[in-house]
C-alpha positions in Angstrom: -36.7 -7.0 -2.8 -34.8 -9.1 -0.3 -32.2 -11.7 -1.2 -32.3 -14.5 1.5 -29.7 -17.3 1.0 -28.1 -19.9 3.3 -25.6 -22.0 1.5 -23.2 -24.1 3.6 -23.1 -27.5 4.9 -22.8 -27.8 8.8 -21.7 -30.7 10.9 -22.8 -30.0 14.5 -22.1 -32.4 17.3 -19.4 -33.3 19.7 -16.7 -35.2 17.8 -17.8 -33.6 14.4 -14.1 -33.0 13.7 -13.9 -36.8 12.6 -16.0 -35.8 9.5 -13.2 -33.5 8.1 -11.6 -36.1 5.8 -15.0 -36.9 4.3 -15.6 -33.1 3.7 -12.1 -32.6 2.2 -12.9 -35.4 -0.3 -16.3 -33.9 -1.0 -14.7 -30.5 -1.7 -11.8 -31.7 -3.6 -9.2 -30.7 -1.1 -6.2 -33.1 -1.2 -3.5 -31.0 0.4 -5.1 -28.3 2.7 -3.2 -25.5 4.4 -4.3 -25.4 8.1 -4.6 -21.7 9.2 -4.6 -21.3 12.9 -2.8 -19.5 15.7 -0.1 -20.2 18.3 -2.8 -20.4 21.1 -4.8 -23.0 19.4 -1.5 -25.1 18.9 -0.5 -24.6 22.5 -3.9 -25.8 23.8 -3.6 -28.9 21.9 -6.7 -28.2 19.9 -4.7 -28.2 16.6 -3.5 -31.8 17.4 -7.1 -32.8 17.8 -7.8 -31.6 14.3 -4.8 -33.2 12.7 -5.4 -36.5 14.2 -8.8 -36.4 12.8 -7.4 -35.8 9.4 -5.4 -39.0 9.6 -3.0 -39.5 6.7 -4.2 -36.7 4.6 -1.2 -34.6 3.8 -1.3 -30.9 5.1 0.7 -27.9 6.0 0.2 -25.5 9.0 0.3 -21.8 9.3 0.0 -20.8 12.9 0.8 -17.1 12.8 -2.6 -15.5 12.9 -2.7 -12.4 15.2 -5.6 -11.8 17.5 -6.9 -9.3 14.8 -6.0 -10.7 11.3 -3.8 -8.4 9.2 -2.9 -8.3 5.4 0.6 -9.1 6.5 -0.5 -12.5 8.1 -2.6 -13.2 5.1 0.4 -12.7 2.7 2.6 -14.8 5.1 0.1 -17.7 5.1 -0.3 -17.4 1.3 3.4 -18.0 0.8 3.0 -21.2 2.8 0.2 -22.2 0.8 2.0 -21.7 -2.6 5.3 -23.2 -1.3 3.6 -26.3 0.0 1.5 -26.5 -3.1 -1.8 -26.6 -1.2 -5.2 -26.8 -3.0 -7.4 -25.7 -0.1 -7.7 -24.3 3.3 -8.9 -25.6 6.7 -9.2 -22.7 9.3 -9.0 -24.0 13.0 -9.6 -21.2 15.6 -11.8 -18.2 16.3 -13.1 -15.6 13.9 -9.3 -14.3 13.4 -8.1 -17.5 12.0 -11.1 -18.1 9.9 -11.0 -14.5 8.5 -7.3 -15.0 7.8 -8.1 -18.0 5.9 -10.7 -16.4 3.9 -8.1 -13.6 3.1 -5.7 -16.4 2.0 -8.6 -17.8 -0.2 -8.7 -14.5 -2.1 -4.8 -13.8 -2.1 -3.6 -17.2 -3.1 -5.9 -17.1 -6.2 -6.4 -13.4 -7.2 -3.8 -10.7 -8.2 -3.3 -7.2 -6.7 -3.5 -5.5 -3.3 -6.0 -7.1 -0.9 -7.8 -3.7 -0.8 -8.8 -4.3 -4.4 -11.5 -6.9 -3.0 -12.7 -4.9 0.0 -16.4 -4.3 0.2 -16.2 -0.6 0.6 -13.9 -0.3 -2.4 -16.4 -2.1 -4.6 -14.4 -5.3 -4.6 -17.1 -7.8 -3.9 -17.7 -8.7 -7.5 -13.9 -9.1 -8.1 -13.8 -12.0 -5.8 -14.5 -15.0 -8.2 -15.0 -18.7 -8.2 -11.4 -19.1 -8.2 -11.2 -18.5 -4.5 -9.5 -21.3 -2.8 -12.0 -23.8 -1.1 -12.3 -23.5 2.6 -13.5 -25.6 5.5 -13.9 -24.0 8.8 -13.5 -25.6 12.2 -14.4 -23.0 15.0 -12.8 -23.2 18.3 -14.6 -20.3 20.0 -18.3 -19.5 20.1 -18.4 -16.0 19.0 -18.0 -14.7 15.5 -19.9 -17.4 13.5 -17.4 -16.8 10.7 -17.6 -20.5 9.8 -21.2 -19.9 8.3 -20.7 -16.3 7.0 -19.7 -15.0 3.6 -17.4 -12.2 5.0 -14.0 -11.6 6.5 -12.6 -8.6 8.5 -8.9 -7.9 7.9 -6.6 -5.0 8.9 -5.0 -3.9 5.6 -1.6 -2.3 5.0 -2.9 1.2 5.4 -4.3 0.4 8.9 -8.0 0.3 8.0 -10.0 -2.6 9.4 -12.0 -3.5 6.2 -14.8 -6.2 5.3 -14.4 -8.6 2.4 -17.8 -10.2 1.3 -18.7 -12.8 -1.3 -20.5 -16.0 -1.5 -17.2 -17.4 -2.8 -15.7 -16.9 0.5 -18.5 -18.9 2.3 -16.9 -22.1 3.8 -17.7 -25.2 1.9 -18.3 -26.9 5.3 -18.4 -25.7 8.9 -17.4 -28.4 11.5 -19.0 -27.1 14.7 -17.5 -29.5 17.4 -18.4 -28.0 20.9 -15.7 -30.2 22.4 -13.1 -28.1 20.9 -14.4 -25.2 23.0 -14.0 -27.1 26.5 -10.8 -25.6 27.3 -11.5 -22.0 26.2 -10.5 -19.6 29.1 -13.4 -17.8 30.9 -12.4 -14.2 29.6 -12.2 -15.4 25.9 -15.4 -17.5 26.5 -17.1 -14.3 27.8 -15.8 -12.0 25.1 -16.6 -14.3 22.2 -20.1 -15.1 23.6 -20.9 -11.5 23.8 -19.9 -11.1 20.2 -22.4 -13.7 19.3 -25.0 -12.0 21.5 -24.3 -8.6 19.8 -24.7 -10.2 16.2 -28.1 -11.4 17.3 -29.2 -8.1 18.8 -27.9 -6.0 16.0 -29.3 -8.1 13.3 -32.7 -8.1 14.9 -32.5 -4.3 15.2 -31.7 -3.9 11.6 -34.5 -2.4 9.6 -33.9 -4.6 6.5 -36.6 -7.1 5.5 -35.5 -10.5 6.3 -38.0 -12.6 8.4 -36.0 -15.8 8.5 -33.0 -13.8 9.8 -35.1 -12.1 12.6 -36.3 -15.7 13.7 -32.8 -17.0 13.6 -31.4 -14.1 15.6 -34.0 -14.1 18.4 -33.3 -17.9 18.8 -29.6 -17.2 19.0 -30.2 -14.5 21.4 -32.5 -16.8 23.7 -29.8 -19.4 23.7 -26.7 -17.0 24.3 -28.3 -15.0 27.0 -29.3 -18.2 28.9 -26.1 -20.0 28.7 -23.1 -17.5 28.5 -22.7 -17.2 32.3 -22.6 -21.0 32.7 -20.2 -21.5 29.8 -17.9 -18.7 31.3 -18.0 -20.0 34.8 -18.5 -23.7 34.2 -16.1 -24.2 31.4 -16.5 -28.0 31.3 -20.5 -27.7 31.0 -20.9 -29.6 27.7 -24.7 -28.2 27.4 -23.4 -24.7 27.9 -20.6 -25.0 25.3 -23.1 -26.5 22.8 -25.7 -23.8 23.2 -23.0 -21.0 23.0 -21.7 -22.7 19.7 -25.4 -22.7 18.4 -25.9 -19.0 19.4 -22.7 -18.2 17.5 -23.9 -19.9 14.5 -27.4 -18.4 14.6 -25.8 -14.8 15.0 -23.7 -15.2 11.8 -26.4 -17.0 9.9 -28.8 -14.1 10.7 -26.2 -11.3 10.2 -26.5 -11.6 6.5 -29.2 -9.1 7.0 -26.9 -6.4 8.3 -25.4 -5.2 11.6 -25.1 -1.7 12.6 -23.3 1.0 14.7 -21.7 -1.6 17.3 -19.9 -3.0 14.7 -18.9 0.1 12.7 -17.5 1.5 15.9 -15.8 -1.8 16.9 -14.3 -2.4 13.5 -12.9 1.2 13.5 -11.6 1.2 17.0 -10.1 -2.2 16.5 -8.2 -0.8 13.5 -7.0 2.1 15.4 -5.7 -0.2 18.2 -5.6 -3.8 17.1 -4.9 -5.0 20.6 -8.4 -4.5 21.7 -10.7 -7.6 21.4 -13.6 -7.4 19.0 -16.1 -9.3 21.1 -15.3 -7.1 24.2 -15.7 -3.9 22.2 -19.1 -5.1 21.0 -20.2 -5.8 24.5 -19.1 -2.2 25.7 -20.8 -0.5 22.7 -23.9 -2.5 22.7 -25.7 -0.4 25.5 -25.1 2.9 24.0 -26.2 1.7 20.6 -29.4 0.1 21.9 -30.2 3.3 23.5 -29.5 5.3 20.4 -31.7 3.0 18.2 -34.6 2.5 20.8 -36.7 5.5 19.8 -36.4 4.9 16.0 -39.7 4.4 14.4 -39.0 1.1 12.7 -38.0 -0.3 16.0 -41.2 1.0 17.7 -43.3 -0.4 14.9 -41.9 -3.9 15.4 -41.7 -4.0 19.1 -38.1 -4.6 18.6 -36.8 -3.9 22.2 -39.7 -5.7 23.8 -39.2 -9.0 21.7 -35.4 -8.9 22.6 -36.3 -8.5 26.3 -38.7 -11.5 25.9 -36.0 -13.6 24.2 -33.7 -12.6 27.1 -36.1 -13.8 29.7 -36.6 -10.1 31.1 -39.7 -8.8 32.7 -42.0 -6.5 30.6 -40.5 -2.9 30.5 -37.0 -3.8 31.3 -34.1 -1.7 30.5 -32.4 -4.0 27.9 -29.4 -1.8 27.5 -28.8 -1.8 31.3 -29.2 -5.6 31.3 -26.5 -6.0 28.7 -24.2 -3.6 30.8 -24.8 -5.6 33.9 -24.3 -9.1 32.2 -21.0 -7.8 30.9 -19.7 -6.9 34.4 -20.9 -10.3 35.9 -18.9 -11.8 33.0 -15.8 -10.1 34.3 -15.3 -8.2 31.1 -14.5 -4.4 31.0 -17.8 -2.3 31.0 -16.1 0.8 29.7 -13.6 1.8 27.1 -11.5 3.6 29.7 -10.8 0.4 31.4 -9.4 -0.9 28.0 -6.9 2.0 27.7 -9.1 3.9 25.1 -8.4 7.6 25.0 -10.7 10.4 23.9 -8.0 11.6 21.7 -8.6 8.4 19.4 -12.4 9.6 18.8 -11.7 11.5 15.7 -10.1 8.7 13.9 -12.7 6.2 15.2 -15.5 8.3 14.0 -14.0 8.8 10.4 -13.5 5.3 9.9 -16.9 4.3 11.4 -18.7 6.5 8.9 -17.1 4.5 6.0 -17.6 1.0 7.7 -20.0 -1.3 5.7 -22.1 -1.8 8.9 -22.8 2.0 9.1 -25.4 1.9 6.3 -27.4 -1.1 7.8 -28.1 0.5 11.3 -31.8 1.3 11.7 -31.0 4.9 12.6 -28.4 6.7 10.5 -25.7 8.1 12.8 -24.0 11.4 12.4 -20.5 12.2 13.5 -21.9 13.9 16.6 -24.1 10.7 17.3 -20.9 8.5 17.1 -19.1 11.0 19.4 -22.0 10.7 22.0 -22.0 6.9 21.7 -18.3 6.8 22.3 -18.5 9.1 25.3 -21.4 7.0 26.7 -19.3 4.0 26.4 -16.2 5.2 28.2 
């Protein structure tokens, strides 16, 4: 039996941020805490959002790190309580949105954040008391604005997932104009995150035909437009299509991800300086090759159907095409370029085996398999 559920409202258009006051009113938020980061503020994007809010009183927390931590969640929660906020507006990439989801839990639920982590059996402990959230993405990558999950590095150093329908943003304000100033490297890295979501979801063996269709369309858009979005940052059509690809990836990954994400979550916890989307781009070729021979992928012509969506010729090496695209985008194509050491592999493998994405890869990976994928990605 498959549970297939898509539940949030999405405003998708240039200028969609002007709808923020109406959605706050609909949700019942009268004094939001805006959760963002210093880069969004410095780029002037936060100002565009606060201008759209007009006279609605609000507070701001702009201390979200590049990989959200329990410490940042707690710091934002203090502001939420001190300013007597009654809801959240996340403005930023996946880090800010995931940090805000952590605040939605911490501001309304007692105990350590790990109590609510998915692998700790915590999902049922997240209740309808979670603070209401509206998400305004400023990158086109994670799709967290339409997802029920968040990834946070907790106090013990693990990078854990938190999943509940109560964390689904009540509205997603997808305004491609807010991504026009995104630097090329960040455009590329977040765009590869979206492409990884679409490809991993489509490879997953779980039964969810709507997710498969959404993933393939997201892959088609992402593959066709990522280079133009990266190299022509003012190209509005490219920005719109990349934000759509990001949204598609997260709508689809309710089906499940796989070894790309179990590895990137784990390595990102070992070294929080590493960018999640870049790690996904580097791991994707090795995981595609690992999965390619699995019976379920052969039965569904999975690799061939992805190649078709990517506009590649029949029989093309999809893994190699991903590797080459990553290089053309100016991103690292190997872990060594990112400063990763083989001495870190044992810790990465141990955490990957426990990650929530490990179980939904179409081919179950052993410790030896993970080591081979790490070595192939160096």
